[in-house]
C-alpha positions, -999 to 999 in steps of 0.1 A, spaced: 0 0 0 14 34 -10 17 63 13 -7 84 -7 -34 57 -5 -31 54 32 -32 92 36 -64 93 14 -79 66 37 -69 86 68 -84 117 53 -116 99 45 -119 85 80 -111 120 94 -139 135 73 -164 109 85 -153 114 121 -157 151 118 -193 147 105 -201 123 133 -187 149 158 -210 175 142 -240 152 145 -234 144 181 -227 180 190 -258 190 171 -279 165 191 -265 177 224 -268 215 217 -302 210 200 -315 193 231 -300 221 252 -317 248 231 -350 229 233 -346 226 271 -337 263 274 -368 274 256 -392 249 272 -377 249 308 -373 212 313 -356 198 345 -320 202 333 -324 240 333 -302 251 305 -304 288 297 -300 305 263 -267 320 273 -252 286 281 -265 272 248 -250 301 229 -217 297 247 -215 259 239 -228 265 204 -201 291 197 -173 268 209 -186 239 188 -190 262 158 -154 274 162 -142 237 164 -162 228 133 -147 258 114 -112 247 124 -119 211 113 -133 224 80 -102 244 73 -81 212 80 -102 192 56 -101 219 30 -63 221 31 -54 184 32 -81 159 24 -100 166 -8 -83 151 -40 -86 166 -75 -113 141 -85 -134 148 -54 -135 186 -59 -167 188 -80 -187 163 -59 -176 179 -27 -185 214 -38 -219 203 -50 -225 185 -17 -214 216 3 -239 237 -17 -267 212 -11 -260 212 26 -260 250 27 -293 252 8 -308 225 32 -297 246 61 -315 276 47 -346 255 40 -349 241 74 -357 275 89 -349 285 124 -354 269 158 -380 296 165 -401 280 137 -411 250 159 -444 247 141 -428 240 107 -431 205 92 -406 190 116 -423 207 146 -455 191 137 -439 157 143 -423 167 176 -413 201 190 -377 190 196 -370 180 159 -365 216 146 -339 222 173 -320 190 165 -322 194 128 -311 231 129 -281 225 152 -269 194 133 -271 212 100 -255 243 115 -225 223 126 -222 203 94 -224 235 74 -199 252 97 -176 223 89 -182 221 52 -183 258 43 -146 267 51 -135 235 33 -157 244 3 -143 280 2 -107 267 4 -113 241 -23 -131 265 -45 -102 290 -42 -77 262 -51 -98 252 -81 -101 288 -93 -63 292 -89 -57 260 -109 -81 271 -137 -65 305 -139 -30 290 -140 -39 268 -169 -52 296 -191 
């Protein structure tokens, strides 16, 4: 097995790990936000939720920069950028956590909180990677002209 193949596998596993981190963090903070707005026994307040959310968003941005710099190969550029755009559009379409009576809120009031925070963190992870990859791609295209 060559070094580049093992690095590609490591990068793929790192990407999957980062997405799993975003999902778990989204579930945790989404529950905290739901609890803060509905005063359940754990007693989270909106300030605590915002603080944890900010730290996790910062972590996702840093992880996204790492992925954008090292893990996407040339053949993965277009699919990754299309996927990143789809995630960003999905995040816009999901609405805000204040919209608890949207389609998800009709199933259960916690679902908009969970969906919003999970997508927020995945987008916070994917957006900087997409920007860096797009800049690299534009540079490559400009260099070949």
